[in-house]
C-alpha positions as CSV (number, residue, x, y, z in Angstrom):
1,M,6.5,-17.1,17.7
2,Q,3.4,-16.6,15.5
3,V,3.4,-12.9,16.4
4,I,7.1,-12.5,15.6
5,L,6.6,-14.3,12.2
6,G,3.6,-12.0,11.5
7,V,5.7,-8.9,12.2
8,I,8.5,-10.2,10.0
9,F,6.2,-10.9,7.1
10,H,4.7,-7.5,7.4
11,F,8.1,-5.9,7.4
12,I,9.0,-7.7,4.2
13,G,5.8,-6.6,2.6
14,G,6.4,-3.0,3.8
15,F,9.9,-3.0,2.4
16,A,8.5,-4.1,-0.9
17,S,5.8,-1.4,-1.0
18,G,8.1,1.3,0.3
19,S,10.7,0.4,-2.3
20,F,8.6,-0.4,-5.4
21,Y,8.8,3.2,-6.8
22,M,12.6,3.1,-6.9
23,P,12.9,1.2,-10.3
24,Y,10.6,3.8,-11.9
25,K,13.3,6.3,-11.3
26,K,15.5,4.4,-13.7
27,V,12.9,4.7,-16.6
28,K,14.1,7.3,-19.1
29,G,12.2,9.1,-21.9
30,W,8.7,7.8,-21.0
31,H,5.8,9.8,-19.5
32,W,4.3,8.8,-16.2
33,E,1.3,7.0,-17.7
34,N,3.6,4.8,-19.8
35,Y,5.7,3.3,-17.0
36,W,2.8,3.2,-14.6
37,I,0.5,1.0,-16.7
38,I,3.4,-1.3,-17.7
39,G,4.3,-1.8,-14.1
40,G,0.6,-2.1,-13.3
41,L,0.1,-5.0,-15.8
42,F,2.6,-7.0,-13.8
43,S,1.2,-5.8,-10.4
44,W,-2.5,-6.5,-11.2
45,L,-2.7,-8.9,-14.1
46,I,0.4,-11.1,-14.6
47,V,2.0,-11.8,-11.2
48,P,-1.1,-12.3,-9.0
49,P,-2.4,-15.4,-10.8
50,L,1.1,-16.7,-11.1
51,A,1.5,-16.4,-7.3
52,A,-1.8,-18.0,-6.7
53,W,-0.9,-20.9,-9.1
54,L,2.2,-21.5,-7.1
55,T,0.7,-21.4,-3.7
56,V,-3.0,-22.2,-4.1
57,P,-3.4,-25.0,-6.8
58,G,-6.8,-25.0,-8.3
59,F,-7.4,-21.3,-7.4
60,S,-9.4,-20.8,-10.6
61,E,-11.9,-23.4,-9.5
62,I,-12.4,-21.7,-6.2
63,I,-13.1,-18.4,-8.0
64,K,-15.6,-20.1,-10.3
65,A,-17.4,-21.6,-7.3
66,T,-17.6,-18.3,-5.5
67,S,-21.0,-16.4,-5.5
68,S,-21.4,-13.6,-7.9
69,T,-22.2,-11.3,-5.0
70,T,-18.8,-11.9,-3.4
71,I,-17.0,-11.5,-6.7
72,G,-18.9,-8.3,-7.4
73,Y,-18.1,-6.7,-4.0
74,T,-14.4,-7.7,-4.2
75,I,-14.1,-6.2,-7.7
76,F,-16.0,-3.1,-6.6
77,F,-13.6,-2.4,-3.7
78,G,-10.8,-3.1,-6.1
79,V,-12.1,-0.4,-8.5
80,L,-12.3,2.1,-5.6
81,W,-8.8,1.1,-4.4
82,G,-7.7,1.6,-8.0
83,F,-8.3,5.3,-7.6
84,G,-6.1,5.2,-4.5
85,G,-3.4,3.3,-6.2
86,L,-3.5,5.7,-9.2
87,T,-3.2,8.8,-7.1
88,Y,-0.6,7.2,-4.8
89,G,1.9,7.3,-7.7
90,L,1.0,10.9,-8.3
91,G,1.4,11.8,-4.6
92,V,5.0,10.4,-4.6
93,R,5.7,12.0,-7.9
94,Y,4.7,15.5,-6.5
95,L,5.8,15.2,-2.9
96,G,8.7,12.8,-2.9
97,M,9.1,9.5,-1.1
98,S,9.1,10.7,2.5
99,L,6.3,13.3,2.6
100,G,4.2,11.6,-0.1
101,N,4.1,8.3,1.7
102,S,3.5,9.8,5.1
103,V,0.4,11.7,4.0
104,V,-1.0,8.9,1.8
105,L,-0.5,6.1,4.3
106,G,-1.6,8.2,7.3
107,F,-5.2,8.4,6.0
108,C,-4.9,4.8,4.6
109,S,-3.9,3.5,8.0
110,A,-6.8,5.0,9.9
111,F,-9.5,4.1,7.4
112,G,-8.2,0.6,6.5
113,A,-7.7,-0.3,10.2
114,L,-10.9,0.9,11.7
115,V,-13.6,0.8,9.1
116,P,-13.7,-3.1,8.8
117,S,-14.1,-3.4,12.6
118,I,-17.0,-0.9,12.5
119,Y,-18.5,-2.9,9.7
120,Y,-18.4,-6.2,11.7
121,D,-20.1,-4.4,14.6
122,F,-23.2,-4.2,12.3
123,F,-22.6,-7.4,10.4
124,P,-20.8,-9.8,12.8
125,K,-19.0,-12.8,11.5
126,P,-17.2,-15.5,13.6
127,G,-13.5,-14.8,14.1
128,K,-13.7,-11.2,12.9
129,T,-12.6,-8.3,15.2
130,T,-15.3,-5.7,15.9
131,L,-14.9,-2.2,17.1
132,H,-16.6,-3.4,20.3
133,D,-13.8,-6.0,20.7
134,L,-11.1,-3.3,20.3
135,L,-12.9,-1.0,22.8
136,T,-13.8,-3.5,25.5
137,T,-10.8,-5.8,25.7
138,T,-7.3,-5.1,27.1
139,W,-5.6,-6.3,24.0
140,G,-8.0,-4.3,21.8
141,R,-7.4,-1.1,23.6
142,I,-3.6,-1.6,23.3
143,V,-4.0,-2.1,19.6
144,L,-6.1,1.1,19.4
145,I,-3.4,3.0,21.3
146,G,-0.9,1.7,18.8
147,V,-3.1,3.0,16.0
148,I,-3.3,6.5,17.6
149,I,0.5,6.5,18.2
150,C,1.0,5.6,14.6
151,L,-1.2,8.4,13.4
152,L,0.7,10.8,15.7
153,G,4.0,9.7,14.1
154,I,2.5,10.2,10.6
155,Y,1.4,13.7,11.6
156,I,4.9,14.5,12.8
157,C,6.4,13.2,9.5
158,G,3.9,15.4,7.6
159,K,4.9,18.4,9.8
160,A,8.5,17.8,8.9
161,G,7.5,17.8,5.2
162,L,5.8,21.2,5.7
163,L,8.9,22.6,7.4
164,K,11.0,21.4,4.5
165,E,8.6,23.2,2.1
166,K,9.1,26.5,3.9
167,E,12.9,26.2,4.1
168,L,13.9,25.1,0.7
169,S,14.0,27.2,-2.5
170,E,12.2,26.0,-5.5
171,A,15.5,25.1,-7.1
172,E,16.6,23.0,-4.1
173,K,13.2,21.2,-4.1
174,K,13.5,20.3,-7.7
175,K,16.9,18.7,-7.1
176,T,15.5,16.0,-5.0
177,V,11.8,15.8,-6.2
178,E,11.8,16.8,-9.9
179,E,8.1,17.7,-10.1
180,F,7.6,19.0,-6.5
181,N,4.2,20.6,-6.0
182,L,3.0,20.8,-2.4
183,A,-0.6,21.9,-3.1
184,K,-1.3,19.5,-5.9
185,G,0.6,16.7,-4.1
186,L,-1.3,17.1,-0.8
187,A,-4.6,17.1,-2.6
188,V,-4.0,13.8,-4.5
189,A,-2.2,12.3,-1.5
190,I,-5.2,12.8,0.9
191,F,-7.6,11.4,-1.7
192,S,-5.3,8.5,-2.3
193,G,-5.0,7.7,1.3
194,I,-8.8,7.5,1.8
195,M,-9.4,5.5,-1.4
196,S,-6.4,3.1,-0.8
197,A,-8.0,1.9,2.4
198,C,-10.6,0.1,0.1
199,F,-8.0,-2.6,-0.6
200,N,-8.4,-3.8,3.0
201,F,-12.2,-3.7,2.5
202,G,-11.7,-5.8,-0.7
203,I,-9.8,-8.4,1.3
204,E,-12.6,-8.6,3.8
205,A,-15.2,-8.9,1.0
206,G,-13.3,-11.7,-0.6
207,K,-12.7,-13.7,2.5
208,P,-15.1,-16.5,1.4
209,M,-12.5,-17.3,-1.3
210,A,-9.7,-17.4,1.2
211,T,-11.8,-19.6,3.5
212,A,-12.6,-21.9,0.7
213,A,-8.9,-22.3,-0.1
214,V,-8.2,-23.3,3.5
215,A,-11.1,-25.7,3.6
216,A,-9.7,-27.3,0.4
217,G,-6.5,-28.1,2.3
218,M,-4.4,-25.2,1.1
219,N,-1.7,-23.6,3.4
220,P,-3.5,-20.9,5.4
221,L,-0.3,-18.8,5.0
222,Y,-1.3,-18.2,1.3
223,Q,-5.0,-18.0,1.6
224,N,-5.4,-14.4,0.5
225,N,-3.6,-15.0,-2.8
226,V,-6.8,-16.3,-4.5
227,T,-8.6,-13.1,-3.3
228,Y,-6.0,-10.9,-4.8
229,V,-6.5,-12.3,-8.3
230,V,-10.1,-11.0,-8.2
231,L,-9.5,-7.8,-6.2
232,L,-6.7,-6.6,-8.5
233,W,-9.0,-7.0,-11.5
234,G,-10.8,-3.9,-10.2
235,G,-7.6,-2.0,-9.6
236,L,-6.4,-2.8,-13.1
237,T,-9.7,-1.5,-14.6
238,T,-9.3,1.9,-12.9
239,N,-5.7,2.4,-13.7
240,F,-5.8,1.1,-17.3
241,I,-8.7,3.4,-18.2
242,W,-6.9,6.5,-16.8
243,C,-3.6,5.7,-18.4
244,M,-5.2,5.2,-21.8
245,I,-6.9,8.5,-21.4
246,L,-3.5,10.1,-20.6
247,N,-1.9,8.3,-23.6
248,I,-4.5,9.9,-25.9
249,R,-4.4,13.3,-24.3
250,N,-0.6,13.5,-24.2
251,K,-0.1,11.6,-27.5
252,T,2.2,9.1,-25.8
253,F,1.2,5.9,-27.3
254,G,4.3,6.0,-29.5
255,D,6.6,5.9,-26.5
256,Y,5.9,2.1,-26.1
257,I,7.7,1.4,-29.4
258,N,9.9,4.5,-29.9
259,Q,13.3,3.0,-30.6
260,S,15.0,6.3,-29.6
261,K,14.0,5.5,-26.0
262,P,15.9,2.8,-23.9
263,L,12.9,0.4,-24.4
264,S,14.5,-2.8,-23.0
265,K,15.5,-1.0,-19.8
266,N,12.2,0.9,-19.5
267,Y,10.2,-2.3,-19.7
268,L,12.5,-4.2,-17.4
269,F,12.5,-1.5,-14.6
270,S,8.7,-1.0,-15.0
271,A,8.1,-4.8,-14.7
272,L,10.5,-4.9,-11.7
273,A,8.5,-2.1,-10.0
274,G,5.2,-3.8,-10.7
275,T,6.3,-7.2,-9.4
276,T,7.9,-5.6,-6.3
277,W,4.6,-3.8,-5.7
278,F,2.6,-7.0,-5.6
279,L,5.0,-8.6,-3.2
280,Q,3.8,-6.2,-0.5
281,F,0.4,-7.9,-0.4
282,F,1.8,-11.4,-0.9
283,F,3.6,-10.9,2.4
284,Y,0.8,-8.9,3.9
285,G,-1.4,-12.0,3.5
286,M,1.2,-14.1,5.1
287,G,1.5,-11.6,8.0
288,E,-2.3,-11.4,8.5
289,S,-2.6,-15.2,8.6
290,K,-0.2,-15.2,11.6
291,L,-1.6,-12.2,13.5
292,G,-5.2,-12.8,12.7
293,N,-6.4,-9.2,13.3
294,G,-7.3,-7.0,10.4
295,A,-6.8,-3.7,12.2
296,S,-3.4,-4.4,13.7
297,S,-2.2,-6.2,10.5
298,W,-3.1,-3.2,8.4
299,I,-1.5,-0.6,10.7
300,L,1.7,-2.7,10.9
301,H,1.9,-2.9,7.2
302,M,1.3,0.8,6.7
303,A,3.9,1.7,9.4
304,F,6.6,-0.4,7.8
305,I,5.9,1.1,4.4
306,I,6.3,4.6,5.9
307,L,9.5,3.7,7.6
308,V,11.0,2.2,4.5
309,A,9.8,5.1,2.2
310,N,11.4,7.6,4.6
311,F,14.6,5.6,4.6
312,W,14.7,5.9,0.8
313,G,13.9,9.6,1.1
314,I,17.0,10.0,3.3
315,M,19.1,7.9,0.8
316,L,17.9,10.1,-2.1
317,K,18.9,13.2,0.0
318,E,15.4,14.7,0.1
319,W,16.3,16.1,3.5
320,K,19.9,17.1,2.9
321,A,19.5,20.8,2.7
322,V,17.0,21.3,5.5
323,S,17.7,22.7,9.0
324,S,18.6,20.5,12.0
325,K,15.1,21.2,13.4
326,T,13.4,19.7,10.4
327,K,15.8,16.7,10.4
328,T,15.0,16.2,14.1
329,T,11.3,16.4,13.4
330,I,11.4,13.7,10.8
331,T,13.5,11.5,13.0
332,I,11.0,11.9,15.9
333,G,8.2,11.0,13.5
334,I,9.9,7.8,12.4
335,A,10.7,6.9,16.0
336,T,7.1,7.4,16.9
337,I,5.9,5.0,14.1
338,L,8.4,2.4,15.3
339,L,6.9,2.7,18.8
340,S,3.4,2.2,17.4
341,V,4.7,-1.1,15.8
342,I,5.9,-2.3,19.2
343,V,2.6,-1.3,20.9
344,V,0.5,-3.1,18.3
345,G,2.7,-6.2,18.6
346,I,2.1,-6.2,22.3
347,G,-1.6,-6.0,21.8
348,N,-1.6,-8.9,19.5
349,S,0.5,-11.1,21.8
350,L,-2.0,-10.5,24.6
351,K,-4.8,-11.6,22.2
């Protein structure tokens, strides 16, 4: 039952992450940097402490009592993750929901799932899964097989995207992805995927805060919410600086108050997107508390995001004008990712 609940929580989180960009499509008359930072203020500054206040009373005292080293490392990984979150939005902007998410999250899955286990091989901690555990236990090997299957599915989804690129004319691409640019999109998506994995590292670095919350009698289901408050300070720093640079470069500061724009709707949809984005990690923390394995929790989370993002890609008709071969390829890729979720779930149940 714990495994089932963990998978359900990860699905809800994946749905939130795979869907958060949709409200941005309702924003009119603003440049990317305008709606991205407004949404980001809700994602990284407003909603996280509100969620912590509701679920971890006294969270601020836990943060104050945490060592400066733990706070520093958590913020550091948040800053690095910020580069990934920043370029994630650009990847989706240039590649579309389906291909952009597949490339970004493919790299994010591998790095985020495996690097912490390698770290704990060198710096072991009680209750933490090491790469040795994954390699030498039956359940661990099944989890690794699930990771490999997931990466294969992501590769197939990426292959479908490349087939689409070859088949469609520039005019057809622009109909579904207004700023489609394969070369630029792939470059930022690969970078984003690698840097986005730092969020998982930040969660691991901030574990002392989560542990302190549980020791204080808080519900373990919400233990990561106190860590998110600190971790997302780092993400806010990176994104805020870059968006301000773009505001200066593109002379778009005036857009925030330009009455000729639909300001109320723009702020509303940006806030909705930012809040939805945070919900992915709210439910990720709940899922991880049930499954208890960083590698498998991370890969499940990434897989569900890819599935949901590809669903939205289909709904937005990003694949409407492609050949049956390309449609079959993307379908096989999604089915392969679904299989990986099942395999990882089996591994966890055996643990």
